[in-house]
C-alpha positions as a Markdown table, in Angstrom:
| # | Residue | x | y | z |
|---|---|---|---|---|
| 1 | Met | 12.2 | -26.7 | 1.1 |
| 2 | Ser | 12.9 | -25.0 | 4.4 |
| 3 | Val | 16.2 | -23.4 | 4.7 |
| 4 | Pro | 16.7 | -21.9 | 8.2 |
| 5 | Asn | 19.4 | -19.2 | 8.8 |
| 6 | Ser | 21.5 | -21.0 | 11.3 |
| 7 | Ser | 23.5 | -17.9 | 12.1 |
| 8 | Ser | 20.5 | -16.0 | 13.4 |
| 9 | Pro | 19.3 | -16.4 | 16.9 |
| 10 | Lys | 16.0 | -18.2 | 17.3 |
| 11 | Gln | 13.2 | -15.8 | 18.4 |
| 12 | Pro | 9.5 | -16.6 | 18.5 |
| 13 | Pro | 7.2 | -14.3 | 16.5 |
| 14 | Pro | 5.4 | -11.6 | 18.4 |
| 15 | Arg | 2.0 | -12.5 | 19.9 |
| 16 | Asn | 0.1 | -9.6 | 18.4 |
| 17 | Phe | 0.4 | -6.6 | 16.2 |
| 18 | Ala | 1.3 | -4.2 | 18.9 |
| 19 | Ala | 4.1 | -6.5 | 19.9 |
| 20 | Leu | 5.3 | -6.6 | 16.3 |
| 21 | Leu | 5.4 | -2.8 | 16.0 |
| 22 | Glu | 7.3 | -2.7 | 19.3 |
| 23 | Leu | 9.7 | -5.2 | 18.0 |
| 24 | Leu | 10.4 | -3.1 | 14.9 |
| 25 | Arg | 10.4 | 0.3 | 16.6 |
| 26 | Pro | 14.2 | 0.7 | 16.5 |
| 27 | Gly | 14.1 | 0.2 | 12.7 |
| 28 | Met | 11.2 | 2.7 | 12.3 |
| 29 | Arg | 13.0 | 5.3 | 14.4 |
| 30 | Ala | 16.1 | 4.9 | 12.2 |
| 31 | Leu | 13.9 | 5.2 | 9.1 |
| 32 | Asp | 12.5 | 8.6 | 10.4 |
| 33 | Glu | 16.1 | 9.8 | 10.8 |
| 34 | Val | 17.1 | 8.8 | 7.3 |
| 35 | Leu | 13.9 | 10.5 | 5.9 |
| 36 | Arg | 14.7 | 13.7 | 7.9 |
| 37 | Glu | 18.3 | 13.6 | 6.4 |
| 38 | Gln | 16.8 | 13.5 | 2.9 |
| 39 | Val | 15.3 | 17.0 | 3.3 |
| 40 | Ala | 18.7 | 18.6 | 3.2 |
| 41 | His | 19.3 | 17.2 | -0.4 |
| 42 | Phe | 16.4 | 19.2 | -1.8 |
| 43 | Glu | 17.0 | 22.8 | -3.0 |
| 44 | Pro | 16.3 | 25.4 | -0.3 |
| 45 | Glu | 13.1 | 26.7 | -2.0 |
| 46 | Val | 11.4 | 23.5 | -1.7 |
| 47 | Arg | 12.8 | 21.9 | 1.6 |
| 48 | Asp | 9.8 | 22.9 | 3.7 |
| 49 | Leu | 7.4 | 21.2 | 1.3 |
| 50 | Ala | 9.7 | 18.1 | 1.0 |
| 51 | Ala | 9.7 | 17.9 | 4.9 |
| 52 | Tyr | 6.0 | 18.3 | 4.9 |
| 53 | Cys | 5.7 | 15.1 | 3.0 |
| 54 | Leu | 8.6 | 13.1 | 4.5 |
| 55 | Glu | 7.6 | 13.8 | 8.0 |
| 56 | Ser | 4.1 | 12.7 | 7.5 |
| 57 | Thr | 3.3 | 9.8 | 9.7 |
| 58 | Gly | 1.1 | 7.1 | 8.1 |
| 59 | Lys | 0.9 | 3.4 | 8.4 |
| 60 | Arg | 4.2 | 3.0 | 6.7 |
| 61 | Leu | 3.3 | -0.6 | 5.7 |
| 62 | Arg | 6.0 | -0.8 | 2.9 |
| 63 | Pro | 8.9 | 0.0 | 5.4 |
| 64 | Leu | 7.4 | -2.5 | 7.9 |
| 65 | Leu | 7.5 | -5.1 | 5.1 |
| 66 | Val | 11.1 | -4.4 | 4.3 |
| 67 | Phe | 12.1 | -4.8 | 8.0 |
| 68 | Met | 9.9 | -8.0 | 8.4 |
| 69 | Ala | 11.3 | -9.7 | 5.3 |
| 70 | Gly | 14.8 | -8.8 | 6.3 |
| 71 | Trp | 14.4 | -9.8 | 9.9 |
| 72 | Ser | 17.2 | -12.0 | 11.3 |
| 73 | Gly | 16.1 | -12.0 | 14.9 |
| 74 | Arg | 18.3 | -9.1 | 16.1 |
| 75 | Pro | 16.6 | -5.9 | 17.3 |
| 76 | Thr | 19.3 | -3.6 | 15.9 |
| 77 | Pro | 18.3 | -2.8 | 12.4 |
| 78 | Glu | 20.7 | -3.3 | 9.5 |
| 79 | Pro | 21.7 | 0.0 | 7.9 |
| 80 | Leu | 21.0 | -1.3 | 4.5 |
| 81 | Leu | 17.5 | -2.3 | 5.5 |
| 82 | Val | 16.9 | 1.1 | 6.9 |
| 83 | Arg | 18.0 | 2.9 | 3.8 |
| 84 | Val | 16.0 | 0.6 | 1.4 |
| 85 | Ala | 13.0 | 1.2 | 3.7 |
| 86 | Ala | 13.5 | 4.9 | 3.1 |
| 87 | Val | 13.6 | 4.4 | -0.6 |
| 88 | Val | 10.3 | 2.5 | -0.9 |
| 89 | Glu | 8.6 | 5.0 | 1.5 |
| 90 | Met | 9.7 | 8.0 | -0.4 |
| 91 | Thr | 8.6 | 6.3 | -3.6 |
| 92 | His | 5.2 | 5.7 | -2.1 |
| 93 | Leu | 4.9 | 9.2 | -0.7 |
| 94 | Ala | 5.6 | 10.6 | -4.2 |
| 95 | Thr | 2.8 | 8.4 | -5.6 |
| 96 | Leu | 0.4 | 9.8 | -2.9 |
| 97 | Val | 1.3 | 13.4 | -3.9 |
| 98 | His | 0.2 | 12.6 | -7.5 |
| 99 | Asp | -2.8 | 10.5 | -6.5 |
| 100 | Asp | -4.2 | 13.3 | -4.4 |
| 101 | Ile | -4.0 | 15.7 | -7.5 |
| 102 | Met | -5.9 | 13.1 | -9.8 |
| 103 | Asp | -8.5 | 12.4 | -7.0 |
| 104 | His | -9.0 | 16.1 | -5.9 |
| 105 | Ala | -8.4 | 14.9 | -2.3 |
| 106 | Ile | -8.1 | 17.5 | 0.4 |
| 107 | Leu | -7.0 | 15.2 | 3.3 |
| 108 | Arg | -4.2 | 12.7 | 3.6 |
| 109 | Arg | -2.9 | 11.1 | 6.8 |
| 110 | Gly | -5.1 | 13.6 | 8.8 |
| 111 | Arg | -3.5 | 16.7 | 7.1 |
| 112 | Ala | -4.2 | 18.9 | 4.2 |
| 113 | Thr | -2.7 | 17.5 | 0.9 |
| 114 | Val | 0.0 | 19.3 | -0.9 |
| 115 | Ser | -2.4 | 19.9 | -3.8 |
| 116 | Ser | -5.0 | 21.5 | -1.6 |
| 117 | Lys | -2.4 | 23.7 | 0.1 |
| 118 | Glu | -0.3 | 24.8 | -2.7 |
| 119 | Gly | -2.1 | 23.8 | -5.9 |
| 120 | Pro | -1.8 | 20.9 | -8.4 |
| 121 | Asp | 1.1 | 22.5 | -10.4 |
| 122 | Val | 3.3 | 22.6 | -7.3 |
| 123 | Ala | 2.2 | 19.2 | -6.1 |
| 124 | Val | 2.9 | 17.4 | -9.4 |
| 125 | Leu | 6.4 | 18.8 | -9.5 |
| 126 | Leu | 7.0 | 18.1 | -5.9 |
| 127 | Gly | 5.9 | 14.4 | -6.5 |
| 128 | Asp | 8.5 | 14.4 | -9.4 |
| 129 | Ala | 11.2 | 15.7 | -7.0 |
| 130 | Leu | 10.4 | 13.0 | -4.5 |
| 131 | Phe | 10.7 | 10.3 | -7.1 |
| 132 | Ala | 13.9 | 11.7 | -8.2 |
| 133 | Gln | 15.4 | 11.7 | -4.6 |
| 134 | Ser | 14.2 | 8.1 | -4.1 |
| 135 | Val | 16.0 | 7.0 | -7.2 |
| 136 | Trp | 19.1 | 8.9 | -6.2 |
| 137 | Leu | 19.1 | 7.2 | -2.9 |
| 138 | Ser | 18.6 | 3.8 | -4.4 |
| 139 | Thr | 21.9 | 4.2 | -6.2 |
| 140 | Gln | 23.7 | 4.4 | -3.0 |
| 141 | Phe | 23.8 | 0.5 | -2.6 |
| 142 | Pro | 26.6 | -2.0 | -3.3 |
| 143 | Thr | 24.1 | -3.6 | -5.7 |
| 144 | Thr | 22.3 | -2.2 | -8.7 |
| 145 | Glu | 19.3 | -4.5 | -7.9 |
| 146 | Val | 17.7 | -1.8 | -5.6 |
| 147 | Cys | 17.9 | 0.8 | -8.2 |
| 148 | Gln | 16.6 | -1.4 | -10.9 |
| 149 | Ser | 13.7 | -2.7 | -8.8 |
| 150 | Val | 12.6 | 0.8 | -7.6 |
| 151 | Ala | 12.8 | 2.1 | -11.3 |
| 152 | Val | 10.6 | -0.7 | -12.5 |
| 153 | Ala | 8.2 | -0.2 | -9.6 |
| 154 | Thr | 7.9 | 3.6 | -10.2 |
| 155 | Arg | 7.2 | 2.9 | -13.9 |
| 156 | Gln | 4.5 | 0.3 | -13.0 |
| 157 | Val | 2.8 | 2.6 | -10.4 |
| 158 | Cys | 2.6 | 5.4 | -13.0 |
| 159 | Thr | 1.4 | 2.9 | -15.6 |
| 160 | Gly | -1.4 | 1.8 | -13.3 |
| 161 | Glu | -2.6 | 5.4 | -12.8 |
| 162 | Ile | -2.4 | 5.9 | -16.6 |
| 163 | Val | -4.6 | 2.8 | -17.3 |
| 164 | Gln | -7.1 | 3.9 | -14.7 |
| 165 | Thr | -7.2 | 7.5 | -16.0 |
| 166 | Leu | -7.5 | 6.5 | -19.7 |
| 167 | Gly | -10.7 | 4.5 | -18.8 |
| 168 | Gly | -12.3 | 7.5 | -17.3 |
| 169 | Pro | -15.8 | 7.6 | -15.7 |
| 170 | Gly | -17.2 | 5.9 | -18.7 |
| 171 | Ala | -15.0 | 2.8 | -18.4 |
| 172 | Glu | -16.9 | -0.6 | -18.8 |
| 173 | Pro | -17.0 | -2.5 | -15.5 |
| 174 | Ser | -14.3 | -5.1 | -15.5 |
| 175 | Arg | -12.7 | -7.3 | -12.8 |
| 176 | Glu | -9.8 | -8.0 | -15.0 |
| 177 | Arg | -9.0 | -4.3 | -15.4 |
| 178 | Tyr | -9.4 | -3.6 | -11.8 |
| 179 | Arg | -7.0 | -6.5 | -10.9 |
| 180 | Arg | -4.5 | -5.1 | -13.4 |
| 181 | Ile | -4.6 | -1.7 | -11.9 |
| 182 | Ile | -4.2 | -2.6 | -8.3 |
| 183 | Asp | -1.4 | -5.0 | -9.2 |
| 184 | Leu | 0.4 | -2.1 | -10.9 |
| 185 | Lys | -0.5 | 0.7 | -8.3 |
| 186 | Thr | -0.3 | -1.2 | -5.0 |
| 187 | Ala | 0.9 | -4.7 | -5.2 |
| 188 | Glu | 4.2 | -3.9 | -7.0 |
| 189 | Leu | 5.6 | -1.7 | -4.2 |
| 190 | Phe | 4.5 | -4.4 | -1.6 |
| 191 | His | 6.3 | -7.0 | -3.8 |
| 192 | Val | 9.5 | -4.7 | -4.0 |
| 193 | Ser | 9.5 | -4.1 | -0.3 |
| 194 | Cys | 9.4 | -7.8 | 0.6 |
| 195 | Arg | 11.8 | -8.8 | -2.1 |
| 196 | Leu | 14.5 | -6.2 | -1.3 |
| 197 | Gly | 14.0 | -6.7 | 2.5 |
| 198 | Ala | 14.7 | -10.4 | 2.1 |
| 199 | Arg | 17.6 | -9.8 | -0.3 |
| 200 | Leu | 19.4 | -7.2 | 1.8 |
| 201 | Gly | 18.7 | -9.3 | 4.9 |
| 202 | Gly | 20.8 | -12.2 | 3.5 |
| 203 | Ser | 18.1 | -14.7 | 2.8 |
| 204 | Pro | 18.5 | -17.6 | 0.3 |
| 205 | Asp | 17.4 | -16.7 | -3.4 |
| 206 | Ala | 14.4 | -18.9 | -3.3 |
| 207 | Phe | 13.1 | -17.2 | -0.2 |
| 208 | Val | 13.7 | -13.7 | -1.8 |
| 209 | Glu | 11.3 | -14.7 | -4.6 |
| 210 | Ala | 8.8 | -16.3 | -2.2 |
| 211 | Ala | 8.9 | -13.1 | -0.1 |
| 212 | Gly | 8.2 | -11.1 | -3.3 |
| 213 | Arg | 5.2 | -13.2 | -4.2 |
| 214 | Phe | 3.9 | -13.0 | -0.7 |
| 215 | Gly | 4.2 | -9.2 | -0.8 |
| 216 | Arg | 2.3 | -9.0 | -4.2 |
| 217 | Arg | -0.7 | -11.0 | -3.0 |
| 218 | Leu | -0.7 | -9.2 | 0.4 |
| 219 | Gly | -0.7 | -5.9 | -1.5 |
| 220 | Ile | -3.9 | -7.0 | -3.5 |
| 221 | Gly | -5.5 | -7.9 | -0.3 |
| 222 | Tyr | -4.6 | -4.7 | 1.3 |
| 223 | Gln | -6.0 | -2.7 | -1.7 |
| 224 | Ile | -9.3 | -4.6 | -1.5 |
| 225 | Tyr | -9.5 | -3.6 | 2.2 |
| 226 | Asp | -8.7 | 0.0 | 1.4 |
| 227 | Asp | -11.2 | 0.1 | -1.3 |
| 228 | Leu | -13.9 | -1.2 | 1.0 |
| 229 | Thr | -13.2 | 1.6 | 3.6 |
| 230 | Asp | -14.6 | 4.0 | 1.0 |
| 231 | Phe | -18.1 | 2.7 | 1.7 |
| 232 | Val | -17.9 | 1.6 | 5.4 |
| 233 | Ser | -15.5 | 4.1 | 7.2 |
| 234 | Ser | -15.4 | 7.7 | 7.9 |
| 235 | Ala | -12.8 | 10.3 | 6.7 |
| 236 | Glu | -11.9 | 10.9 | 10.3 |
| 237 | Ala | -11.2 | 7.3 | 11.1 |
| 238 | Ala | -9.4 | 6.7 | 7.8 |
| 239 | Gly | -7.4 | 10.0 | 8.1 |
| 240 | Lys | -8.0 | 10.8 | 4.3 |
| 241 | Thr | -10.6 | 12.0 | 1.9 |
| 242 | Leu | -13.0 | 9.1 | 1.2 |
| 243 | Gly | -15.2 | 8.5 | -1.8 |
| 244 | Thr | -12.5 | 9.8 | -4.2 |
| 245 | Asp | -12.6 | 6.6 | -6.3 |
| 246 | Trp | -16.4 | 6.4 | -6.8 |
| 247 | Ala | -16.8 | 10.1 | -7.2 |
| 248 | Ser | -14.4 | 10.0 | -10.1 |
| 249 | Gly | -16.0 | 7.0 | -11.7 |
| 250 | Lys | -13.3 | 4.5 | -10.7 |
| 251 | Leu | -14.9 | 1.1 | -10.3 |
| 252 | Thr | -13.4 | -0.7 | -7.4 |
| 253 | Leu | -14.2 | -4.3 | -6.3 |
| 254 | Pro | -17.1 | -3.4 | -4.0 |
| 255 | Val | -18.8 | -1.5 | -6.8 |
| 256 | Leu | -18.0 | -4.4 | -9.3 |
| 257 | Cys | -19.5 | -6.9 | -7.0 |
| 258 | Leu | -22.7 | -4.8 | -6.5 |
| 259 | Leu | -23.1 | -4.3 | -10.2 |
| 260 | Glu | -22.9 | -8.0 | -10.7 |
| 261 | Arg | -25.8 | -8.6 | -8.3 |
| 262 | Val | -28.4 | -6.2 | -9.6 |
| 263 | Gly | -30.6 | -6.0 | -12.7 |
| 264 | Ala | -29.8 | -4.0 | -15.8 |
| 265 | Ala | -31.9 | -1.0 | -14.9 |
| 266 | Glu | -30.6 | -0.7 | -11.4 |
| 267 | Arg | -27.1 | -1.2 | -12.7 |
| 268 | Glu | -27.4 | 1.7 | -14.9 |
| 269 | Arg | -29.0 | 3.8 | -12.1 |
| 270 | Leu | -26.1 | 2.9 | -9.7 |
| 271 | Leu | -23.4 | 3.9 | -12.3 |
| 272 | Gln | -25.1 | 7.3 | -12.8 |
| 273 | Gln | -25.2 | 7.9 | -9.1 |
| 274 | Leu | -21.4 | 7.0 | -8.7 |
| 275 | Arg | -20.4 | 9.2 | -11.7 |
| 276 | Ser | -22.4 | 12.1 | -10.4 |
| 277 | Gly | -20.1 | 12.6 | -7.4 |
| 278 | Ala | -23.1 | 13.4 | -5.3 |
| 279 | Ala | -22.2 | 13.5 | -1.6 |
| 280 | Glu | -25.1 | 11.1 | -0.7 |
| 281 | Ala | -24.2 | 8.5 | -3.3 |
| 282 | Gly | -21.7 | 6.7 | -1.2 |
| 283 | Ala | -24.1 | 6.1 | 1.7 |
| 284 | Thr | -26.8 | 5.0 | -0.6 |
| 285 | Ile | -24.7 | 2.5 | -2.4 |
| 286 | Ala | -23.1 | 1.2 | 0.8 |
| 287 | Ala | -26.5 | 0.5 | 2.1 |
| 288 | Arg | -27.3 | -1.4 | -1.0 |
| 289 | Met | -24.1 | -3.3 | -0.7 |
| 290 | Ala | -25.1 | -4.4 | 2.8 |
| 291 | Glu | -28.5 | -5.6 | 1.6 |
| 292 | Thr | -27.2 | -7.7 | -1.2 |
| 293 | Gly | -24.3 | -9.2 | 0.8 |
| 294 | Val | -21.6 | -7.5 | -1.2 |
| 295 | Leu | -19.5 | -6.3 | 1.8 |
| 296 | Arg | -19.2 | -9.8 | 3.1 |
| 297 | Ser | -18.2 | -11.2 | -0.3 |
| 298 | Val | -15.6 | -8.5 | -0.8 |
| 299 | Val | -14.1 | -9.3 | 2.7 |
| 300 | Glu | -13.9 | -12.9 | 1.7 |
| 301 | Glu | -12.0 | -12.0 | -1.5 |
| 302 | Gly | -9.6 | -10.0 | 0.5 |
| 303 | Arg | -9.2 | -12.9 | 2.9 |
| 304 | Ala | -8.6 | -15.3 | -0.1 |
| 305 | Glu | -5.7 | -13.0 | -1.3 |
| 306 | Ile | -4.2 | -13.1 | 2.2 |
| 307 | Ala | -4.4 | -16.9 | 2.2 |
| 308 | Ala | -2.7 | -17.0 | -1.1 |
| 309 | Ala | 0.1 | -14.8 | 0.3 |
| 310 | Leu | 0.5 | -17.0 | 3.3 |
| 311 | Ala | 0.8 | -20.1 | 1.2 |
| 312 | Glu | 3.9 | -18.6 | -0.4 |
| 313 | Leu | 5.6 | -18.8 | 3.0 |
| 314 | Ala | 4.6 | -22.3 | 3.8 |
| 315 | Asp | 8.1 | -23.9 | 3.1 |
| 316 | Trp | 10.0 | -21.4 | 5.1 |
| 317 | Ser | 8.6 | -21.6 | 8.6 |
| 318 | Glu | 11.9 | -21.8 | 10.2 |
| 319 | Leu | 13.2 | -18.4 | 9.0 |
| 320 | Pro | 12.8 | -15.6 | 11.6 |
| 321 | Ala | 11.2 | -13.3 | 9.0 |
| 322 | Val | 8.2 | -15.7 | 8.4 |
| 323 | Gly | 6.7 | -15.3 | 11.8 |
| 324 | Leu | 6.6 | -11.5 | 11.5 |
| 325 | Leu | 5.1 | -11.6 | 7.9 |
| 326 | Arg | 2.4 | -14.0 | 9.1 |
| 327 | Glu | 1.6 | -11.6 | 12.0 |
| 328 | Leu | 1.1 | -8.7 | 9.7 |
| 329 | Ala | -1.1 | -10.9 | 7.4 |
| 330 | Ala | -3.2 | -11.9 | 10.4 |
| 331 | Tyr | -3.6 | -8.2 | 11.4 |
| 332 | Leu | -4.8 | -7.3 | 8.0 |
| 333 | Glu | -7.3 | -10.2 | 8.0 |
| 334 | Gly | -8.6 | -8.9 | 11.3 |
| 335 | Gln | -8.9 | -5.3 | 10.0 |
| 336 | Leu | -11.0 | -6.8 | 7.1 |
| 337 | Asp | -13.3 | -8.5 | 9.5 |
| 338 | Lys | -13.9 | -5.4 | 11.5 |
| 339 | Leu | -15.2 | -3.6 | 8.4 |
| 340 | Leu | -18.3 | -6.0 | 8.8 |
| 341 | Ala | -18.9 | -5.0 | 12.5 |
| 342 | Pro | -21.4 | -2.2 | 11.6 |
| 343 | Val | -23.2 | -4.2 | 9.1 |
């Protein structure tokens, strides 16, 4: 059923993604301020490193989801939404610090990773410190739901990395395993961002749950998009080290789709190429993906996840938040389509 928030002023959704970002700019500025404030909570010896991570400017999709799901139609951001956006972003940043160690990545958001600058020992401990600070900040709310949700999400993200690592380069190709890993590592934080945003924005309980489901399916769609960029983008355009998944033997959806379309002999040869970590392997396999129609199929699977996410919002069209969430989904769909342009 549709339960509009009669106390919120009616405002049409923005007409494009740029307008959406402009609408949410006050919230993002407030988020930057809260993140800067967190640096002072770290011990003096590590403040510069904490600042290096917290001041890094990326897409910040998770905070955007918090603000969108909690949107009431008023441009001034609610303080609780700003703080929960800081919690999820800090949790995400901690996972990135750890991911870069596992992937031996040297570039993140256009800058050197902490692991490449200071070594993996420092990076793993800094990631732990960021996790700890995000949990501390999550306790500063009038409800324990924030802390509980963030703690569960942190555990699930770490579990996803463990499941992926235990498989190692010799893992048997499996769509089910891939889906499980991205549900844990990516979709969970998207789910938490939308759910907590809707909760702290004062939405009805049923919409809080629907927003969480929307976030989970959108997170899966986003990860499919991100995995595809490993084969069709450049490090400069993406702002991060590409090829870390296939070089470490991680079998993402584009690879799985390709393996399903070739014979046994070629399948084994492709797996050997991926696991070799050779610089030319990515380009060779990307060309084969284009020849076999894999890239288009993967884009369609990403679009299907976005459609499933949007279906969760179907009964809530009158809520101010829904127009914003739909606009973000449309933007992601457009970014997926752009990946086919060079093909």
